[in-house]
C-alpha positions as CSV (number, residue, x, y, z in Angstrom):
1,M,-41.3,-48.0,66.7
2,S,-39.8,-51.8,66.7
3,K,-37.2,-52.7,63.7
4,H,-38.4,-56.5,63.7
5,F,-41.8,-56.3,61.9
6,Y,-41.9,-60.0,61.0
7,K,-42.7,-63.3,62.8
8,D,-39.6,-65.6,63.7
9,V,-41.4,-68.8,62.3
10,K,-39.7,-72.2,62.6
11,V,-39.9,-73.7,59.6
12,I,-40.3,-78.0,59.4
13,K,-38.2,-79.2,56.7
14,F,-37.8,-82.4,55.3
15,C,-34.7,-84.1,54.5
16,K,-34.1,-83.8,50.5
17,A,-32.4,-87.2,50.6
18,R,-34.2,-90.1,48.5
19,G,-36.0,-92.4,51.1
20,C,-35.1,-90.2,54.4
21,N,-38.1,-88.0,55.2
22,V,-36.4,-87.4,58.3
23,E,-38.0,-83.5,59.8
24,F,-35.7,-81.0,60.7
25,R,-35.8,-77.7,62.1
26,P,-33.4,-75.0,60.9
27,E,-32.6,-71.6,61.4
28,R,-34.0,-69.3,58.6
29,G,-31.5,-68.3,56.1
30,S,-28.5,-70.9,57.8
31,I,-26.6,-73.3,55.9
32,E,-28.5,-76.0,57.1
33,D,-31.2,-74.4,55.6
34,R,-30.4,-74.3,52.3
35,L,-28.7,-77.1,52.1
36,G,-31.6,-79.3,53.0
37,F,-30.3,-82.5,54.5
38,C,-30.8,-84.0,58.2
39,I,-27.7,-84.2,60.0
40,V,-26.9,-87.8,58.9
41,H,-27.0,-86.8,55.0
42,R,-25.4,-83.3,55.8
43,R,-22.3,-85.2,57.2
44,E,-22.0,-87.6,53.8
45,H,-22.2,-84.6,51.7
46,Y,-19.5,-82.7,53.2
47,K,-17.3,-86.0,53.1
48,A,-18.4,-86.5,49.2
49,W,-17.6,-82.6,48.8
50,Y,-14.2,-82.9,50.5
51,R,-13.4,-86.1,48.2
52,D,-14.6,-84.6,45.5
53,V,-13.5,-80.8,45.4
54,C,-11.1,-80.1,48.3
55,L,-8.7,-83.1,47.9
56,P,-8.4,-82.6,44.0
57,Y,-7.6,-78.9,44.5
58,A,-5.0,-79.6,47.1
59,K,-3.5,-81.9,45.0
60,T,-3.0,-79.2,42.0
61,L,-1.1,-77.1,44.3
62,T,2.5,-76.5,44.7
63,P,4.7,-77.2,47.4
64,D,5.0,-73.6,48.6
65,Q,1.3,-73.2,48.0
66,R,0.8,-76.6,50.2
67,K,3.0,-74.8,52.7
68,R,1.0,-71.4,52.8
69,Y,-2.4,-73.2,52.9
70,A,-1.1,-75.5,55.9
71,K,-0.1,-72.6,57.6
72,T,-3.3,-70.6,56.9
73,R,-5.5,-73.9,58.2
74,H,-3.1,-74.1,61.5
75,E,-3.5,-70.6,62.5
76,T,-7.3,-71.1,62.0
77,W,-7.2,-74.2,64.1
78,K,-5.2,-72.0,66.8
79,K,-8.3,-69.6,67.0
80,W,-10.5,-72.2,67.5
81,V,-8.6,-73.7,70.2
82,I,-8.4,-70.3,71.7
83,K,-12.3,-69.5,71.5
84,N,-13.4,-73.4,72.8
85,L,-10.8,-74.4,75.2
86,E,-13.2,-76.9,77.1
87,K,-14.2,-78.5,73.8
88,R,-10.8,-79.1,72.8
89,R,-9.9,-80.5,76.5
90,K,-12.9,-82.9,76.2
91,Q,-11.9,-83.6,72.3
92,A,-8.0,-84.5,73.5
93,L,-9.2,-86.7,76.7
94,E,-11.6,-88.8,74.5
95,S,-8.8,-89.1,71.6
96,Y,-6.3,-90.3,74.2
97,H,-8.4,-92.8,75.9
98,R,-9.3,-93.8,72.4
99,N,-5.7,-94.5,71.6
100,K,-4.3,-95.7,74.6
101,A,-4.4,-99.3,73.6
102,K,-2.4,-98.7,70.7
103,H,0.4,-97.8,72.6
104,K,0.3,-100.3,75.6
105,D,2.6,-103.1,74.7
106,R,5.5,-100.1,74.2
107,K,8.2,-100.4,76.8
108,H,10.7,-97.9,78.0
109,R,13.9,-99.2,76.3
110,K,17.6,-99.2,77.6
111,I,19.7,-96.7,76.3
112,I,23.1,-97.8,75.7
113,L,26.0,-95.7,76.0
C-alpha cells in the first residue's frame, strides 16, 4: 500500500503585492508559498526585513556578542561554500570582472629602503 494518498497539486498563486498580479507556482508548504510574493516583491520584502528587523537587532548587541554572531555567520558561509563550490567560483569571477576597473589605475610603487 502506498504512503502517498494525495495528489501533488501545482497551485497557481498571484502575488499579493498591490497592483502586481504576477502568477507563480511555489511548492506546497514552502516559505515562498506562505509569503505569497513573486520573486521581485520577495526580494523587496527581505530587504525591508533586513533593514527593519535584522540591523536594529545587530546594533543592540555587545561587542562580544557581535564577535560570536560574526563567527557563527562565517562558519555557516564556509559550509555553504564547501557545498556549492562551483557557484562560489562563478560568483567570485563575476565579482572580479565587475570590480576590475576600480583597481586599474593602481600601479606598483617603488620600495625605498
